[in-house]
C-alpha beads as a LAMMPS data file, in Angstrom:
LAMMPS data file: protein, C-alpha beads

108 atoms
107 bonds

1 atom types
1 bond types

-500.0 500.0 xlo xhi
-500.0 500.0 ylo yhi
-500.0 500.0 zlo zhi

Masses

1 110.0

Atoms # bond

1 1 1 -323.937 -454.618 396.651
2 1 1 -322.748 -452.046 394.102
3 1 1 -325.515 -450.020 392.467
4 1 1 -325.500 -449.784 388.680
5 1 1 -326.864 -446.333 387.885
6 1 1 -328.761 -445.973 384.617
7 1 1 -327.420 -443.087 382.562
8 1 1 -329.290 -441.911 379.464
9 1 1 -328.022 -442.298 375.882
10 1 1 -325.860 -439.175 376.349
11 1 1 -324.274 -440.586 379.513
12 1 1 -326.234 -438.306 381.861
13 1 1 -328.427 -438.843 384.901
14 1 1 -330.735 -436.201 386.456
15 1 1 -329.662 -435.005 389.902
16 1 1 -332.224 -433.286 392.126
17 1 1 -330.676 -431.060 394.784
18 1 1 -332.653 -430.793 398.031
19 1 1 -331.989 -428.785 401.189
20 1 1 -331.098 -431.348 403.868
21 1 1 -332.562 -429.182 406.633
22 1 1 -336.043 -428.385 405.337
23 1 1 -336.557 -430.631 402.301
24 1 1 -336.947 -427.772 399.788
25 1 1 -336.075 -428.719 396.222
26 1 1 -333.331 -426.322 395.151
27 1 1 -332.431 -427.285 391.596
28 1 1 -332.165 -429.971 388.956
29 1 1 -328.892 -430.625 387.179
30 1 1 -327.333 -433.464 385.245
31 1 1 -324.344 -435.575 386.154
32 1 1 -322.166 -437.892 384.144
33 1 1 -319.879 -440.515 385.658
34 1 1 -317.003 -438.030 386.056
35 1 1 -319.072 -435.326 387.772
36 1 1 -320.561 -437.920 390.131
37 1 1 -317.061 -439.208 390.930
38 1 1 -315.848 -435.667 391.663
39 1 1 -318.940 -435.037 393.807
40 1 1 -318.263 -438.177 395.845
41 1 1 -314.563 -437.365 396.245
42 1 1 -314.888 -433.653 397.063
43 1 1 -318.127 -433.550 399.068
44 1 1 -319.270 -430.660 396.848
45 1 1 -321.625 -430.897 393.878
46 1 1 -320.311 -431.157 390.329
47 1 1 -322.567 -431.299 387.277
48 1 1 -322.173 -431.773 383.567
49 1 1 -323.309 -428.674 381.685
50 1 1 -325.387 -429.751 378.701
51 1 1 -325.123 -426.310 377.078
52 1 1 -321.339 -425.949 377.478
53 1 1 -320.596 -429.682 377.219
54 1 1 -318.205 -429.578 380.160
55 1 1 -317.937 -430.330 383.860
56 1 1 -319.239 -427.627 386.165
57 1 1 -318.314 -427.222 389.837
58 1 1 -321.358 -425.542 391.378
59 1 1 -320.254 -422.316 393.010
60 1 1 -316.828 -422.109 391.353
61 1 1 -317.718 -418.685 389.961
62 1 1 -320.392 -417.401 392.360
63 1 1 -318.992 -418.866 395.572
64 1 1 -322.429 -420.383 396.286
65 1 1 -321.336 -423.977 396.656
66 1 1 -323.506 -426.987 397.419
67 1 1 -322.101 -429.180 400.190
68 1 1 -323.231 -432.813 400.014
69 1 1 -324.940 -434.226 403.080
70 1 1 -325.905 -437.531 401.412
71 1 1 -326.559 -439.019 397.976
72 1 1 -329.513 -441.245 397.125
73 1 1 -330.801 -442.969 394.012
74 1 1 -334.382 -443.733 393.108
75 1 1 -335.942 -447.200 392.834
76 1 1 -335.053 -447.475 389.120
77 1 1 -331.515 -446.114 389.661
78 1 1 -332.077 -443.539 386.907
79 1 1 -332.115 -440.389 389.065
80 1 1 -330.016 -439.065 391.936
81 1 1 -331.142 -437.070 394.970
82 1 1 -328.517 -434.848 396.565
83 1 1 -329.399 -433.877 400.126
84 1 1 -327.294 -430.803 400.673
85 1 1 -326.292 -427.755 402.628
86 1 1 -325.969 -424.813 400.220
87 1 1 -323.592 -422.007 401.172
88 1 1 -325.749 -419.368 399.458
89 1 1 -328.429 -418.953 396.802
90 1 1 -328.488 -421.936 394.451
91 1 1 -330.147 -420.339 391.412
92 1 1 -328.046 -418.306 388.962
93 1 1 -330.695 -415.538 389.309
94 1 1 -329.774 -415.077 392.978
95 1 1 -332.906 -416.857 394.230
96 1 1 -332.473 -419.423 396.979
97 1 1 -334.012 -422.136 394.756
98 1 1 -334.419 -422.461 390.995
99 1 1 -338.077 -423.302 391.695
100 1 1 -339.314 -419.850 392.694
101 1 1 -341.950 -419.329 389.974
102 1 1 -345.377 -420.938 390.007
103 1 1 -346.521 -422.182 386.618
104 1 1 -349.975 -420.704 387.204
105 1 1 -348.409 -417.245 387.644
106 1 1 -346.674 -417.441 384.245
107 1 1 -349.870 -417.954 382.218
108 1 1 -350.616 -415.148 379.751

Bonds

1 1 1 2
2 1 2 3
3 1 3 4
4 1 4 5
5 1 5 6
6 1 6 7
7 1 7 8
8 1 8 9
9 1 9 10
10 1 10 11
11 1 11 12
12 1 12 13
13 1 13 14
14 1 14 15
15 1 15 16
16 1 16 17
17 1 17 18
18 1 18 19
19 1 19 20
20 1 20 21
21 1 21 22
22 1 22 23
23 1 23 24
24 1 24 25
25 1 25 26
26 1 26 27
27 1 27 28
28 1 28 29
29 1 29 30
30 1 30 31
31 1 31 32
32 1 32 33
33 1 33 34
34 1 34 35
35 1 35 36
36 1 36 37
37 1 37 38
38 1 38 39
39 1 39 40
40 1 40 41
41 1 41 42
42 1 42 43
43 1 43 44
44 1 44 45
45 1 45 46
46 1 46 47
47 1 47 48
48 1 48 49
49 1 49 50
50 1 50 51
51 1 51 52
52 1 52 53
53 1 53 54
54 1 54 55
55 1 55 56
56 1 56 57
57 1 57 58
58 1 58 59
59 1 59 60
60 1 60 61
61 1 61 62
62 1 62 63
63 1 63 64
64 1 64 65
65 1 65 66
66 1 66 67
67 1 67 68
68 1 68 69
69 1 69 70
70 1 70 71
71 1 71 72
72 1 72 73
73 1 73 74
74 1 74 75
75 1 75 76
76 1 76 77
77 1 77 78
78 1 78 79
79 1 79 80
80 1 80 81
81 1 81 82
82 1 82 83
83 1 83 84
84 1 84 85
85 1 85 86
86 1 86 87
87 1 87 88
88 1 88 89
89 1 89 90
90 1 90 91
91 1 91 92
92 1 92 93
93 1 93 94
94 1 94 95
95 1 95 96
96 1 96 97
97 1 97 98
98 1 98 99
99 1 99 100
100 1 100 101
101 1 101 102
102 1 102 103
103 1 103 104
104 1 104 105
105 1 105 106
106 1 106 107
107 1 107 108
């Protein structure tokens, strides 16, 4: 049975990237049909950059690629989970994960 993913009005679907070894959530990005196709074909994660309005191969500049272990969709088929093996820090700040700041610590 072929899954019909539910993209939003802009043609995007959220993609949560998780470390396949320890389950840590590494980042959240957005995919369109083309970036998902490239991800499936290449075995490396591609996103659609909402700010630049273009496809983005994760690690093309930094070298910190995200290798796909497996792809999952949620029960509503409106989100994707990428179980992965990152080759380096995932966050553009150099942190291992984009989720390195606790909300409680940011309160003024």
